[in-house]
C-alpha positions in Angstrom: 1.8 23.6 21.4 3.2 20.2 21.0 1.2 17.1 20.3 -1.0 15.9 23.1 0.4 13.3 25.5 -1.7 10.5 23.8 -0.2 11.5 20.4 3.3 11.7 21.9 2.8 8.2 23.3 1.8 6.8 19.9 4.7 8.6 18.2 7.2 7.3 20.7 5.9 3.7 20.3 6.3 4.0 16.5 9.8 5.4 17.0 10.7 2.5 19.3 9.5 0.0 16.7 11.5 1.8 14.1 14.7 2.0 16.2 14.6 -1.8 16.6 14.3 -2.2 12.9 16.8 0.4 11.7 19.2 0.5 14.6 18.7 4.2 15.2 17.1 7.5 14.2 17.8 8.4 10.6 16.8 12.1 10.2 15.1 14.9 12.0 11.8 15.9 10.5 9.6 18.8 11.5 5.9 18.6 10.5 3.7 21.6 10.5 0.0 20.7 10.0 -3.0 22.4 11.6 -5.3 19.4 11.3 -4.5 17.1 14.3 -5.6 13.8 12.6 -3.4 14.5 9.5 -0.5 15.7 11.7 -0.6 12.4 13.6 -1.0 10.3 10.5 2.0 11.9 8.8 4.1 11.8 12.0 3.4 8.1 12.6 4.0 7.2 8.9 7.4 9.0 8.9 8.4 7.6 12.3 7.9 4.1 10.9 11.1 4.7 8.9 13.1 5.6 12.0 13.1 9.4 11.7 12.9 11.7 14.8 9.7 13.7 14.5 8.7 17.1 15.9 5.3 18.5 15.3 3.8 22.0 15.2 0.2 23.1 14.8 0.9 26.0 12.5 3.8 27.8 10.8 4.5 30.2 13.6 5.0 27.3 16.1 7.2 25.5 13.5 9.3 28.6 13.1 9.7 28.8 16.9 10.9 25.2 17.0 13.3 25.7 14.1 14.8 28.8 15.8 14.9 27.1 19.2 16.7 24.1 17.8 18.9 26.4 15.5 17.5 24.7 12.4 18.8 21.3 13.4 16.3 19.5 11.1 16.9 17.7 7.9 13.4 18.2 6.5 10.5 20.6 7.0 7.2 19.0 5.9 4.4 21.7 6.0 0.9 22.1 5.0 0.3 25.2 2.9 -3.0 26.4 4.3 -2.7 27.0 8.1 -3.8 29.7 10.5 -1.3 32.2 12.0 1.5 31.6 9.5 0.8 29.6 6.4 3.2 27.0 4.9 4.5 29.3 2.1 5.4 32.1 4.5 7.1 29.4 6.7 8.9 27.9 3.7 10.2 31.4 2.6 11.4 32.2 6.1 12.9 28.8 6.8 14.8 28.8 3.4 16.2 32.2 4.2 17.3 31.4 7.7 18.2 27.7 7.2 19.3 27.3 3.6 20.4 23.6 4.1 16.9 22.6 5.2 14.9 20.5 2.7 11.3 21.6 2.4 8.3 19.6 1.3 4.8 21.2 1.1 1.5 19.5 1.4 -1.9 20.7 0.2 -5.3 19.5 -0.7 -6.2 22.6 -2.7 -5.4 23.3 -6.3 -5.2 27.1 -5.8 -2.7 26.5 -2.9 -0.6 24.2 -5.1 -0.6 27.0 -7.7 0.7 29.5 -5.1 3.6 27.2 -4.4 4.5 26.9 -8.1 7.0 29.8 -8.0 8.9 28.3 -5.1 10.8 25.6 -7.0 14.2 27.1 -5.9 13.4 26.5 -2.3 10.8 23.7 -2.2 11.7 20.2 -3.0 8.2 19.2 -4.0 4.5 19.7 -3.3 2.6 16.6 -2.2 -1.1 16.6 -3.0 -3.6 15.4 -0.4 -5.1 13.0 0.0 -2.2 10.7 -0.1 -1.5 7.2 1.3 1.0 6.3 4.0 3.2 4.8 1.4 3.0 8.0 -0.7 4.2 10.3 2.1 6.9 7.8 3.2 8.2 7.7 -0.4 8.1 11.5 -0.8 10.1 11.9 2.4 12.6 9.2 1.5 13.2 10.8 -1.9 13.6 14.3 -0.5 16.0 13.1 2.2 17.9 10.9 -0.2 18.4 13.8 -2.6 19.4 16.0 0.3 22.1 13.6 1.4 23.4 13.3 -2.2 23.5 17.1 -2.5 25.5 17.4 0.8 28.1 14.9 -0.2 
């Protein structure tokens, strides 16, 4: 499922404000987060920087979006603990199928962060919740900046 129409309206408004500031969309970011309020917060924060945002409620939906769009995203930002398919399973599958995709994980649980410890080869970073809007925007900017440097 995609974000509700009210959420989509808020996201589009944020995108429009960003387009006028930046002159266009910078990167495509897919956010997988099962908690609606967190998903909307992160999406709005990242949209402020002009990025095109797609959202998914769990890893399985995110994988469907990646496959449907043939991996045409610059960044996958996913929560670790989610129903259906968790963020680690999503990261492993996405890294295998779309090796150019930059992956950031989010978690509020120390044990989940520990599970991600061995994924350094495929995951750019693990962001600890709670975080501020500035923190998530910075983490995304750094990940995308390093991605662009690596692709040059």
